[in-house]
Backbone bond lengths (Angstrom), bond angles and torsions (degrees), N, CA, C in turn:
res aa  C-N    CA-C-N  psi(-1)  N-CA   C-N-CA  omega(-1)  CA-C   N-CA-C  phi
1 M - - - 1.466 - - 1.522 109.90 -
2 K 1.316 116.44 144.47 1.456 121.24 178.29 1.520 111.24 -63.29
3 K 1.344 115.24 162.02 1.467 119.89 179.04 1.518 111.69 -61.41
4 D 1.346 117.05 -37.06 1.465 122.16 -173.97 1.528 109.99 -122.15
5 I 1.330 115.61 153.20 1.459 121.07 171.85 1.531 107.05 -118.58
6 I 1.320 115.42 96.57 1.461 122.27 -178.87 1.518 110.08 -101.93
7 S 1.327 116.03 -28.84 1.458 122.82 -177.60 1.521 109.20 -143.00
8 I 1.329 116.70 154.21 1.455 120.12 170.78 1.532 109.88 -57.61
9 A 1.330 116.32 -28.99 1.461 121.00 179.29 1.521 112.64 -65.68
10 D 1.345 117.81 -11.52 1.464 120.87 175.33 1.524 112.12 -76.27
11 L 1.327 116.68 -9.67 1.463 121.89 -176.97 1.521 110.64 -109.43
12 V 1.319 115.93 150.87 1.461 121.58 171.00 1.521 108.21 -106.90
13 M 1.332 116.33 169.54 1.457 120.59 -174.87 1.527 112.59 -54.13
14 E 1.324 116.71 -44.68 1.470 120.11 -177.06 1.522 111.34 -64.21
15 E 1.332 117.06 -35.20 1.463 120.22 179.03 1.523 111.50 -71.02
16 V 1.325 117.03 -37.73 1.468 120.22 176.56 1.523 109.96 -63.12
17 K 1.322 117.22 -46.66 1.464 120.64 178.86 1.524 111.23 -60.20
18 D 1.331 116.15 -42.04 1.463 120.73 178.46 1.521 111.42 -61.92
19 L 1.346 116.65 -45.77 1.470 120.26 -179.97 1.518 111.92 -61.37
20 L 1.339 116.90 -43.39 1.458 120.10 -177.94 1.529 111.31 -68.89
21 E 1.319 117.08 -38.27 1.465 119.65 177.57 1.528 110.73 -67.89
22 L 1.337 116.18 -41.24 1.464 119.41 176.64 1.516 110.62 -63.36
23 A 1.337 117.20 -40.33 1.467 120.60 178.07 1.522 111.09 -60.06
24 R 1.329 118.11 -38.33 1.472 121.05 177.19 1.529 110.79 -64.69
25 E 1.332 115.35 -40.83 1.471 119.42 179.04 1.527 110.83 -66.61
26 V 1.319 116.37 -41.37 1.467 120.94 178.07 1.525 110.16 -64.23
27 K 1.314 116.77 -43.85 1.463 121.10 -179.53 1.520 111.47 -61.90
28 A 1.331 115.71 -37.35 1.472 120.49 -179.79 1.524 112.53 -78.84
29 G 1.343 117.49 -5.07 1.459 120.91 179.19 1.508 114.50 82.08
30 R 1.329 116.36 13.07 1.468 119.31 -177.44 1.522 113.02 -90.23
31 K 1.333 117.19 -18.58 1.461 121.03 179.60 1.529 109.70 -142.75
32 G 1.321 115.05 158.86 1.452 120.33 172.50 1.504 116.37 108.49
33 K 1.328 117.88 -19.80 1.459 119.72 -176.13 1.528 110.33 -61.99
34 G 1.318 115.85 121.30 1.456 121.04 178.42 1.515 114.98 75.69
35 A 1.342 117.59 6.76 1.465 120.14 -174.67 1.526 112.92 -64.81
36 L 1.338 117.79 -25.46 1.463 120.70 179.57 1.526 111.39 -119.35
37 S 1.323 115.73 30.59 1.460 120.74 179.21 1.525 110.48 -58.19
38 G 1.326 115.69 125.60 1.454 121.30 179.10 1.515 114.46 80.94
39 K 1.338 117.70 0.32 1.462 121.35 -179.25 1.532 110.52 -93.94
40 T 1.334 115.84 150.92 1.465 121.51 -178.56 1.526 110.08 -127.94
41 L 1.323 115.30 137.50 1.463 122.76 177.92 1.523 109.40 -114.95
42 A 1.335 117.25 125.78 1.461 121.55 172.00 1.520 108.42 -87.20
43 M 1.331 117.16 130.64 1.467 122.24 -177.22 1.527 108.96 -115.25
44 I 1.340 115.49 106.17 1.467 121.41 -177.93 1.527 109.08 -95.15
45 F 1.332 116.81 125.32 1.467 122.18 -179.24 1.524 110.73 -123.57
46 E 1.329 115.47 118.07 1.466 120.84 166.29 1.516 109.98 -97.44
47 K 1.335 116.97 -23.75 1.461 123.00 178.90 1.529 108.95 -114.71
48 P 1.329 117.90 143.43 1.469 119.98 177.01 1.520 110.43 -68.18
49 S 1.329 116.48 159.69 1.455 120.23 -179.40 1.519 110.91 -162.61
50 L 1.335 114.92 145.16 1.466 121.51 168.52 1.517 109.23 -95.64
51 R 1.345 116.69 -62.87 1.460 122.02 -173.05 1.528 112.83 -63.58
52 T 1.340 116.82 -44.04 1.462 118.82 -175.55 1.518 111.87 -65.54
53 R 1.317 117.13 -46.56 1.464 118.55 -178.48 1.522 111.05 -65.28
54 V 1.328 116.35 -49.68 1.467 118.97 -175.25 1.530 111.25 -64.12
55 T 1.337 117.80 -44.20 1.459 119.16 -175.31 1.530 112.22 -68.83
56 F 1.321 118.40 -39.62 1.467 119.16 177.64 1.531 111.16 -70.59
57 E 1.324 117.40 -41.43 1.455 120.20 -178.10 1.528 110.91 -67.66
58 V 1.327 116.64 -46.88 1.456 120.78 177.97 1.530 110.54 -65.41
59 G 1.322 116.21 -39.92 1.459 120.00 179.47 1.520 111.98 -59.92
60 M 1.323 117.81 -46.06 1.462 120.39 177.75 1.529 111.00 -60.62
61 Y 1.318 116.85 -42.46 1.473 120.77 179.42 1.529 110.66 -62.08
62 Q 1.333 116.42 -45.36 1.458 120.11 -177.56 1.530 112.42 -67.73
63 L 1.324 117.21 -24.70 1.465 121.03 178.51 1.535 111.88 -90.79
64 G 1.332 116.49 2.93 1.456 120.43 176.69 1.513 114.63 93.46
65 G 1.335 117.08 5.98 1.454 120.95 -178.92 1.511 113.06 -105.20
66 Y 1.322 115.98 -162.93 1.459 122.17 -175.99 1.525 108.94 -141.39
67 A 1.326 116.63 144.15 1.458 121.88 179.29 1.524 110.18 -119.07
68 V 1.329 115.85 138.68 1.464 122.68 177.59 1.523 107.84 -110.84
69 Y 1.328 116.52 115.04 1.469 121.61 -179.23 1.516 109.76 -85.27
70 L 1.320 116.26 125.43 1.459 123.09 178.15 1.525 108.30 -115.93
71 A 1.316 116.14 105.25 1.458 122.52 -175.77 1.525 110.70 -71.74
72 P 1.356 117.17 164.70 1.466 120.72 -177.25 1.525 114.32 -51.20
73 G 1.323 117.94 -35.54 1.459 120.21 -177.68 1.516 114.56 -88.08
74 D 1.319 118.18 -5.05 1.460 120.84 -175.45 1.527 113.39 -74.60
75 I 1.321 116.44 -31.27 1.468 119.83 -174.60 1.523 111.48 -113.27
76 G 1.321 116.56 -49.43 1.463 120.14 -174.74 1.512 110.45 68.27
77 L 1.332 116.16 60.08 1.458 121.53 -177.27 1.525 111.34 -54.33
78 D 1.314 115.29 128.32 1.466 123.31 179.50 1.524 112.67 63.88
79 K 1.316 117.80 13.63 1.467 122.01 175.31 1.523 108.12 -121.57
80 R 1.310 115.54 -66.59 1.464 119.99 176.67 1.524 111.27 -77.84
81 E 1.341 114.77 -33.54 1.468 120.13 -176.21 1.522 108.94 -152.58
82 S 1.303 117.30 145.60 1.457 120.82 -178.46 1.525 110.92 -68.21
83 V 1.330 115.61 154.41 1.463 120.99 177.66 1.522 110.29 -59.95
84 A 1.329 116.39 -41.18 1.463 120.86 -179.50 1.523 111.45 -61.61
85 D 1.326 117.27 -43.32 1.464 119.96 -179.88 1.525 111.83 -68.46
86 V 1.321 117.05 -37.43 1.470 120.16 175.90 1.530 109.98 -60.88
87 A 1.336 116.01 -45.20 1.460 120.76 -179.62 1.526 111.45 -62.23
88 R 1.317 116.43 -44.29 1.462 120.65 -178.57 1.528 111.44 -65.58
89 N 1.324 116.71 -41.56 1.461 119.92 -179.98 1.525 111.41 -67.86
90 L 1.326 116.74 -48.34 1.459 119.21 -178.83 1.526 111.36 -60.18
91 S 1.317 116.87 -33.92 1.468 120.60 -179.31 1.523 111.95 -62.88
92 R 1.329 117.68 -22.59 1.469 121.15 178.18 1.526 112.32 -80.59
93 W 1.347 116.75 -14.39 1.461 119.31 -172.46 1.524 114.68 -117.52
94 V 1.324 116.72 -31.11 1.470 119.61 -171.85 1.525 110.74 -121.57
95 D 1.319 115.44 170.66 1.466 122.12 -177.00 1.521 112.71 -100.89
96 G 1.320 116.88 -10.15 1.451 120.70 179.27 1.514 110.23 -166.83
97 I 1.345 115.87 158.24 1.463 122.07 -179.73 1.524 108.72 -129.16
98 M 1.292 116.53 131.10 1.466 123.38 172.96 1.514 106.95 -114.40
99 A 1.342 117.84 132.72 1.462 120.07 -176.10 1.518 111.17 -133.14
100 R 1.321 115.40 133.09 1.473 123.44 177.04 1.525 105.94 -121.09
101 T 1.333 116.29 103.00 1.458 120.72 -169.40 1.522 111.58 -129.58
102 F 1.323 115.04 172.09 1.460 120.55 172.47 1.530 109.02 -79.32
103 A 1.303 118.11 -68.09 1.462 122.26 -175.12 1.527 111.27 -74.82
104 H 1.310 116.13 131.55 1.463 121.14 178.12 1.527 110.52 -63.90
105 R 1.318 116.60 -34.34 1.469 119.96 -177.62 1.529 111.42 -62.99
106 T 1.343 117.83 -23.45 1.463 120.21 178.48 1.520 110.61 -63.78
107 V 1.326 116.58 -46.37 1.466 120.36 179.84 1.530 110.31 -69.38
108 V 1.324 116.87 -38.16 1.474 120.69 176.38 1.527 109.77 -59.02
109 E 1.332 116.96 -43.26 1.461 120.84 -179.09 1.520 111.55 -70.08
110 L 1.320 117.11 -38.07 1.467 119.66 175.42 1.522 110.40 -57.36
111 A 1.331 116.09 -46.18 1.464 120.59 -179.84 1.526 111.27 -64.64
112 Q 1.319 116.34 -36.17 1.464 120.84 -178.39 1.528 111.70 -63.18
113 F 1.344 116.64 -39.60 1.458 120.32 -173.68 1.532 114.05 -102.51
114 A 1.318 118.35 -8.82 1.464 120.96 178.29 1.526 110.02 -87.60
115 S 1.308 116.26 142.16 1.464 120.65 175.52 1.521 111.55 -93.30
116 V 1.328 116.74 -4.39 1.470 122.11 177.63 1.523 108.53 -108.87
117 P 1.343 118.32 162.69 1.465 120.64 -178.97 1.528 112.76 -61.21
118 V 1.329 115.30 143.27 1.463 122.57 176.44 1.526 108.22 -121.78
119 V 1.340 116.35 133.17 1.465 122.90 179.78 1.523 109.13 -115.96
120 N 1.307 116.44 128.57 1.465 122.09 173.77 1.526 108.58 -77.40
121 A 1.324 116.11 110.30 1.461 121.15 178.58 1.520 111.51 -98.99
122 L 1.305 117.75 12.44 1.463 127.88 172.26 1.519 108.74 138.99
123 T 1.328 114.16 129.28 1.463 121.97 167.09 1.525 106.44 -134.33
124 D 1.314 115.93 176.52 1.465 118.90 177.71 1.530 111.99 -67.09
125 R 1.321 117.41 -15.00 1.459 120.54 -177.92 1.534 112.99 -97.41
126 E 1.335 117.27 -37.63 1.467 119.74 -175.57 1.516 112.60 -147.41
127 H 1.349 114.57 160.75 1.463 122.32 175.69 1.539 107.60 -142.51
128 P 1.350 116.42 70.62 1.465 119.35 -173.12 1.521 115.04 -62.38
129 C 1.322 118.16 -34.76 1.470 119.75 -179.38 1.524 111.09 -65.15
130 Q 1.328 117.22 -36.77 1.464 120.30 178.32 1.519 110.69 -66.48
131 A 1.319 116.72 -42.44 1.461 120.12 179.24 1.520 111.01 -62.49
132 L 1.329 117.38 -41.71 1.464 120.68 179.13 1.527 111.10 -65.42
133 A 1.330 116.90 -35.89 1.468 119.86 176.37 1.523 110.63 -64.65
134 C 1.331 116.84 -37.79 1.465 120.70 174.72 1.526 109.52 -63.58
135 G 1.336 116.63 -41.96 1.454 120.39 178.65 1.516 112.40 -59.74
136 L 1.324 116.83 -43.07 1.464 120.51 178.21 1.524 110.95 -63.87
137 T 1.313 116.75 -40.15 1.463 121.70 179.60 1.523 110.84 -62.66
138 M 1.317 117.32 -42.41 1.462 121.04 178.79 1.529 111.09 -69.80
139 L 1.338 117.00 -37.73 1.465 120.52 177.49 1.517 110.51 -61.28
140 E 1.315 117.36 -43.58 1.464 121.00 179.27 1.524 111.46 -63.34
141 R 1.312 116.66 -35.51 1.466 120.45 -175.09 1.520 112.07 -80.84
142 W 1.331 116.96 -40.24 1.459 120.18 -171.27 1.522 115.01 -115.01
143 G 1.329 117.91 -20.73 1.452 118.95 -171.70 1.519 109.33 77.09
144 D 1.302 117.78 -105.76 1.458 121.79 178.47 1.526 110.20 -71.57
145 M 1.325 116.39 124.79 1.463 120.62 -177.97 1.524 113.06 -99.20
146 K 1.315 116.61 -0.40 1.457 120.39 -176.70 1.523 111.12 -59.87
147 G 1.351 116.14 129.77 1.455 121.58 178.58 1.511 114.65 84.98
148 R 1.328 117.96 -3.38 1.472 120.92 177.10 1.535 109.89 -75.85
149 K 1.328 115.28 162.60 1.465 120.97 -176.23 1.522 110.53 -127.43
150 L 1.328 115.63 121.45 1.463 121.89 175.23 1.517 108.37 -104.61
151 V 1.326 115.34 128.81 1.465 121.06 179.11 1.528 108.71 -117.19
152 F 1.325 116.01 118.71 1.457 121.66 175.80 1.517 107.87 -95.91
153 V 1.333 116.91 124.59 1.458 122.23 -178.91 1.526 108.80 -112.80
154 G 1.336 116.05 113.08 1.460 119.27 179.34 1.509 112.31 140.02
155 D 1.329 115.89 -147.59 1.461 123.03 -173.39 1.527 111.07 -75.72
156 G 1.328 116.97 141.06 1.462 120.90 175.66 1.523 110.62 -77.14
157 N 1.318 116.34 68.65 1.468 122.33 -169.83 1.528 111.81 -100.86
158 N 1.334 115.28 -163.34 1.464 120.83 -176.73 1.532 113.05 -61.54
159 V 1.335 116.88 -41.58 1.468 119.80 179.44 1.527 110.28 -66.89
160 A 1.323 116.47 -42.42 1.463 120.34 176.99 1.528 110.59 -60.00
161 H 1.334 117.39 -41.19 1.462 121.45 178.64 1.525 111.25 -58.37
162 S 1.327 116.09 -49.44 1.466 119.43 -176.45 1.525 112.07 -68.34
163 L 1.316 117.32 -38.01 1.466 120.21 177.14 1.533 110.53 -66.60
164 M 1.324 116.49 -38.62 1.460 120.77 178.67 1.524 111.21 -61.40
165 L 1.327 116.84 -38.51 1.458 121.08 179.10 1.522 111.89 -76.22
166 L 1.322 116.58 -30.05 1.470 120.36 -177.40 1.521 112.88 -77.15
167 C 1.315 117.26 -39.11 1.462 120.32 -172.70 1.530 113.96 -53.48
168 P 1.325 119.99 -47.13 1.466 118.19 178.37 1.524 113.00 -59.50
169 L 1.336 117.63 -34.24 1.462 122.01 179.96 1.524 111.62 -69.25
170 L 1.327 116.72 -17.30 1.468 122.30 177.16 1.520 111.80 -102.34
171 G 1.334 116.64 0.45 1.459 120.12 -177.82 1.511 113.81 78.79
172 M 1.336 117.23 20.53 1.455 122.71 -175.39 1.523 112.02 -106.19
173 D 1.328 115.87 150.86 1.455 122.26 171.05 1.528 108.82 -84.50
174 F 1.329 116.01 145.18 1.464 121.44 179.68 1.519 109.54 -123.67
175 V 1.335 115.01 132.16 1.460 121.87 175.43 1.524 108.04 -129.82
176 I 1.325 116.74 136.53 1.462 119.64 170.89 1.518 108.44 -119.34
177 A 1.330 115.44 134.94 1.462 122.52 172.87 1.517 107.53 -111.88
178 C 1.333 116.52 116.55 1.458 120.43 -175.69 1.524 109.61 -147.09
179 P 1.322 117.95 160.13 1.468 119.64 175.68 1.528 110.50 -67.47
180 E 1.295 116.43 155.44 1.464 120.54 176.21 1.535 109.21 -61.89
181 G 1.311 114.80 134.97 1.452 120.12 -178.24 1.514 113.49 94.55
182 Y 1.324 117.21 -6.61 1.465 121.55 -179.38 1.530 111.50 -121.05
183 E 1.330 115.71 27.35 1.456 121.05 -179.54 1.536 110.75 -72.49
184 P 1.322 117.64 161.87 1.471 121.09 174.04 1.519 110.99 -60.40
185 K 1.320 116.59 159.33 1.464 121.80 -179.15 1.525 110.70 -63.96
186 G 1.325 115.06 140.69 1.455 120.30 -175.21 1.512 114.70 -57.38
187 G 1.336 117.04 -40.15 1.455 119.95 -179.64 1.512 112.64 -63.69
188 I 1.331 116.72 -37.55 1.465 121.20 177.63 1.525 109.52 -67.16
189 V 1.323 115.99 -44.51 1.470 120.29 -179.99 1.527 110.31 -59.40
190 Q 1.311 117.01 -45.56 1.465 120.66 -179.28 1.517 111.32 -61.52
191 R 1.331 116.93 -42.93 1.471 120.59 178.56 1.527 110.39 -63.98
192 A 1.327 116.87 -42.37 1.464 120.83 179.67 1.526 110.95 -64.74
193 E 1.321 116.91 -38.08 1.463 120.47 179.46 1.533 111.42 -66.11
194 V 1.322 116.54 -36.56 1.470 120.18 175.23 1.527 109.94 -61.83
195 L 1.326 116.55 -45.25 1.466 121.02 179.03 1.530 111.02 -64.81
196 A 1.330 116.21 -39.73 1.467 119.97 -179.61 1.522 111.05 -63.40
197 R 1.316 116.38 -41.91 1.471 119.41 177.50 1.529 110.66 -64.04
198 K 1.320 116.75 -38.81 1.461 121.34 -178.75 1.525 111.45 -65.09
199 Y 1.332 116.75 -39.02 1.463 120.50 -173.13 1.530 113.81 -106.76
200 G 1.328 116.73 7.51 1.460 119.83 174.26 1.508 114.69 72.48
201 T 1.330 116.96 34.22 1.464 121.32 177.07 1.526 108.54 -117.47
202 S 1.327 117.05 -172.64 1.464 119.76 -177.17 1.523 111.67 -135.81
203 I 1.324 114.98 152.72 1.467 123.74 175.73 1.525 106.95 -124.51
204 E 1.339 117.21 126.10 1.466 120.99 178.63 1.520 110.60 -130.11
205 I 1.318 116.18 141.41 1.464 122.49 172.81 1.519 107.30 -118.04
206 L 1.324 116.28 115.37 1.457 122.54 -178.37 1.524 109.31 -121.28
207 H 1.331 115.47 165.53 1.466 120.23 177.29 1.526 112.33 -118.42
208 D 1.314 116.50 4.90 1.463 122.85 179.35 1.521 108.15 -117.12
209 S 1.329 117.19 108.18 1.464 120.54 -176.71 1.527 111.99 -65.61
210 H 1.329 117.77 -32.40 1.461 120.82 -179.08 1.522 110.97 -68.81
211 Q 1.298 116.31 -39.18 1.462 120.37 174.78 1.529 110.73 -66.71
212 A 1.321 116.19 -40.38 1.467 121.27 -174.45 1.523 112.82 -64.48
213 V 1.332 118.05 -38.58 1.468 120.02 -171.66 1.526 113.79 -82.32
214 R 1.317 117.78 -2.88 1.462 118.68 177.83 1.526 109.96 -60.42
215 E 1.313 115.82 129.53 1.470 122.75 -179.48 1.522 113.06 64.44
216 A 1.325 117.68 20.64 1.467 120.29 178.22 1.524 110.58 -72.31
217 D 1.336 115.79 140.72 1.460 121.89 173.02 1.521 111.24 -93.69
218 I 1.331 115.44 -29.03 1.463 120.31 176.07 1.517 108.68 -146.50
219 I 1.322 115.97 133.03 1.460 122.80 174.00 1.522 107.18 -106.62
220 Y 1.322 116.32 129.45 1.461 121.40 -176.64 1.526 108.59 -122.21
221 T 1.326 116.05 142.47 1.463 119.34 176.71 1.515 110.67 -144.18
222 D 1.310 115.59 170.29 1.461 122.89 -179.18 1.526 107.44 -151.92
223 V 1.321 116.51 171.01 1.461 120.53 179.91 1.522 110.45 -59.85
224 W 1.314 115.69 151.75 1.460 120.49 -178.98 1.520 112.43 -81.17
225 A 1.321 118.15 -24.84 1.464 122.27 177.14 1.516 107.81 -129.08
226 S 1.318 116.31 110.78 1.453 121.47 -178.10 1.521 110.60 -83.23
227 M 1.353 115.90 173.31 1.462 120.48 176.19 1.526 109.47 -58.37
228 G 1.315 115.44 131.02 1.451 120.83 -176.30 1.520 113.25 98.23
229 Q 1.347 116.59 -8.72 1.466 120.92 -179.64 1.530 111.78 -113.69
230 E 1.317 116.02 21.34 1.467 120.03 -175.41 1.524 112.47 -58.32
231 A 1.328 117.55 -34.15 1.466 120.77 -178.80 1.525 111.61 -67.04
232 E 1.327 117.29 -21.64 1.464 121.83 -179.08 1.525 112.52 -94.33
233 R 1.316 116.35 -0.35 1.466 119.67 -168.14 1.527 113.61 -57.33
234 E 1.311 118.15 -49.44 1.468 120.35 -175.83 1.528 111.39 -63.06
235 E 1.319 116.53 -41.62 1.463 120.72 178.02 1.523 110.76 -65.15
236 R 1.308 115.85 -41.69 1.463 120.04 -179.47 1.538 111.49 -65.63
237 L 1.310 117.58 -36.10 1.462 120.38 178.18 1.531 110.81 -58.61
238 K 1.313 116.21 -39.03 1.470 120.00 179.26 1.526 111.21 -71.19
239 V 1.333 115.99 -45.79 1.461 121.14 -174.81 1.528 112.10 -67.33
240 F 1.323 116.25 -38.19 1.466 120.16 -173.04 1.526 114.24 -91.81
241 R 1.319 118.08 -4.70 1.476 120.09 -176.65 1.527 112.76 -50.89
242 P 1.325 120.90 -40.94 1.472 119.87 179.69 1.529 113.84 -69.87
243 Y 1.324 117.19 -3.32 1.462 120.73 -175.54 1.535 112.08 -107.28
244 Q 1.309 116.36 19.75 1.464 120.02 177.14 1.528 110.51 -67.75
245 V 1.319 116.58 137.10 1.464 121.92 173.66 1.522 107.17 -89.34
246 N 1.324 115.58 107.38 1.461 122.02 -178.09 1.524 109.76 -132.69
247 A 1.306 116.24 -177.94 1.469 120.48 -175.75 1.528 111.59 -61.04
248 Q 1.314 117.16 -37.50 1.458 120.18 179.75 1.522 110.87 -62.76
249 L 1.330 116.83 -47.09 1.466 120.12 -179.79 1.528 110.67 -63.85
250 L 1.317 116.20 -42.91 1.466 120.39 -179.70 1.526 111.52 -61.83
251 S 1.327 116.90 -34.37 1.468 120.81 -178.86 1.528 112.36 -67.34
252 E 1.324 116.78 -17.44 1.459 120.93 -179.11 1.525 112.68 -88.36
253 A 1.332 116.85 -5.71 1.457 121.72 176.17 1.528 109.18 -93.11
254 K 1.327 117.05 -174.98 1.456 120.44 175.48 1.531 109.80 -59.51
255 P 1.330 118.46 147.89 1.466 119.81 176.49 1.523 112.62 -58.33
256 S 1.313 116.63 -28.43 1.465 121.88 -178.60 1.524 112.85 -88.46
257 C 1.333 117.45 1.25 1.462 121.58 -176.02 1.528 111.52 -61.15
258 V 1.343 115.60 139.11 1.460 120.94 174.86 1.524 108.83 -108.46
259 V 1.340 115.74 167.29 1.457 122.29 -177.20 1.520 108.74 -129.35
260 S 1.332 115.69 140.31 1.461 118.15 175.40 1.520 111.06 -139.89
261 H 1.326 113.72 166.34 1.461 123.05 -176.22 1.519 105.72 -153.29
262 C 1.349 117.49 138.48 1.462 119.43 -177.98 1.526 112.52 -72.65
263 L 1.331 117.41 -19.74 1.466 124.20 179.51 1.537 109.93 64.74
264 P 1.332 117.50 148.70 1.457 127.42 2.86 1.528 111.80 -74.49
265 A 1.327 115.70 152.45 1.463 121.77 -178.47 1.520 110.74 -104.31
266 R 1.322 115.08 147.73 1.470 120.43 168.60 1.528 105.97 -98.74
267 R 1.303 114.72 90.80 1.453 121.64 -174.96 1.523 110.84 -59.21
268 G 1.315 114.81 135.08 1.451 120.26 -178.05 1.517 113.49 88.94
269 E 1.321 116.83 -6.88 1.461 120.78 174.41 1.527 108.90 -103.96
270 E 1.330 117.37 -91.68 1.469 118.87 -176.74 1.528 113.31 -72.43
271 I 1.337 116.98 -19.66 1.466 120.63 -179.84 1.522 109.12 -150.13
272 T 1.323 116.14 146.57 1.462 120.83 -179.88 1.529 110.47 -92.29
273 D 1.332 115.12 157.54 1.465 120.63 -178.91 1.528 112.14 -58.89
274 D 1.336 116.47 -42.41 1.459 118.96 -174.92 1.521 112.08 -64.69
275 V 1.326 117.88 -28.46 1.462 121.01 177.68 1.528 110.63 -83.17
276 L 1.335 117.41 -47.31 1.461 120.65 -177.86 1.527 111.44 -63.01
277 D 1.323 116.75 -35.59 1.464 120.86 -179.30 1.526 112.70 -98.04
278 G 1.322 116.93 3.52 1.457 121.16 -174.16 1.519 113.73 -82.89
279 P 1.329 116.54 175.60 1.470 121.65 -175.18 1.525 114.07 -67.51
280 Q 1.335 118.25 -17.69 1.461 120.40 -179.47 1.532 112.84 -94.14
281 S 1.322 116.40 -0.08 1.460 120.54 -179.83 1.531 110.80 -82.63
282 V 1.337 115.87 132.71 1.461 121.38 174.70 1.531 110.26 -118.26
283 A 1.335 116.84 19.34 1.466 120.94 -175.19 1.525 112.04 -61.67
284 L 1.327 117.54 -40.74 1.464 119.35 179.86 1.521 111.76 -74.25
285 D 1.337 117.09 -32.55 1.463 119.66 173.44 1.524 109.73 -60.20
286 E 1.329 115.62 -43.03 1.462 120.16 179.26 1.518 111.24 -66.60
287 A 1.328 117.35 -40.17 1.464 120.63 178.06 1.531 110.14 -60.46
288 E 1.327 116.78 -42.20 1.468 119.68 176.31 1.518 110.78 -62.87
289 N 1.318 116.21 -40.58 1.459 120.29 -175.64 1.520 113.73 -70.47
290 R 1.334 117.62 -13.92 1.466 119.06 170.11 1.527 109.27 -55.50
291 L 1.318 116.46 -43.20 1.464 120.99 -179.69 1.520 111.30 -58.47
292 H 1.318 116.78 -49.74 1.456 120.84 -171.99 1.523 112.62 -73.43
293 V 1.322 116.98 -40.86 1.466 118.74 -178.26 1.532 110.84 -72.09
294 Q 1.316 117.16 -33.38 1.465 119.92 176.45 1.522 111.20 -69.56
295 K 1.319 117.25 -35.38 1.463 119.70 174.83 1.527 110.03 -61.20
296 A 1.329 116.40 -43.67 1.465 120.28 178.23 1.529 110.46 -61.87
297 L 1.316 116.55 -41.51 1.460 121.19 -179.92 1.529 110.98 -64.17
298 L 1.324 116.66 -43.90 1.463 120.58 179.75 1.526 111.32 -65.74
299 I 1.318 116.45 -37.41 1.472 119.92 177.23 1.524 110.38 -61.33
300 R 1.320 116.63 -46.93 1.458 120.12 -177.93 1.536 111.91 -66.31
301 L 1.326 117.53 -32.46 1.460 120.61 -177.27 1.529 113.48 -87.95
302 M 1.340 116.18 -32.52 1.464 119.66 -168.98 1.523 115.34 -122.61
303 G 1.331 117.72 -15.64 1.442 116.61 -166.35 1.509 115.90 -131.64
304 T 1.312 113.11 -160.86 1.455 122.90 178.29 1.516 108.02 -132.55
305 I 1.314 116.28 158.57 1.453 122.01 178.24 1.514 109.30 -100.68
306 T 1.310 116.04 126.67 1.457 120.15 175.31 1.516 109.39 -81.44
307 A 1.303 117.13 169.40 1.467 120.40 177.08 1.518 109.19 -63.08
308 P 1.327 117.51 146.00 1.465 120.60 179.13 1.531 110.93 -56.53
309 E 1.323 114.55 138.44 1.465 119.23 178.53 1.530 109.36 -68.34
310 P 1.334 117.42 144.40 1.461 120.17 179.82 1.514 110.87 -68.93
């Protein structure tokens, strides 16, 4: 495995399978105890978070390590101090760096100048930890994911990018239904298409959500206006209204189809309460699995595995 995980594209199929299997073992309590004893993780936040902060901080504690929370005003990346200098200094004190930033290039630069592992905990371009948590959730539900279909309904954003890159590595087809002009970035699409050809899966970009969800095994959605897009919110509400995940849309997928959301959700916008809180929702399972899959990731990057507990 590479020193840093900045993108799902940093992983190959065998590494994804290994991470998800290790995450299952960690979740079951069979592996991980003491794996990061004496290790410290620096957690850089430019964006606020519930799930990311709690899961990384709790995960480090449960693995025997320690996490240092660095709030948006503590560092002032590229304002008070350059990204390169922050990376070089932190590398002298900690064993790993987790960063949740706006610009993707910030995390790329941290990894470039840090001598310790760097984990992308969300940028405007990708959200690999969220995608891996979705992967673990699907593995628990179905086991073999080969031939399954994930449909992302909404904006071609960071979560969509990471899921698009992950699906071929799991043997899954990926479809996104989005308004024209809100498609995923071309470079991500091209990379995903290369992976899809390699692993015999497919990537589709559609503009009709009803067409997209036919035969879907999982429907995924996210907010229509992410952090940093507040000025576009009113326009986006109008454009994305036909892309709401509601009971009608869900009924057009397979009867066994599940629904997920990276959270936090704007209830009544991209998803309705009855679907998010309904029996087919796995959003909270996925939120829990952020903890377990990130623990597996930190173990592989920073630690060692102890013998399985009896």
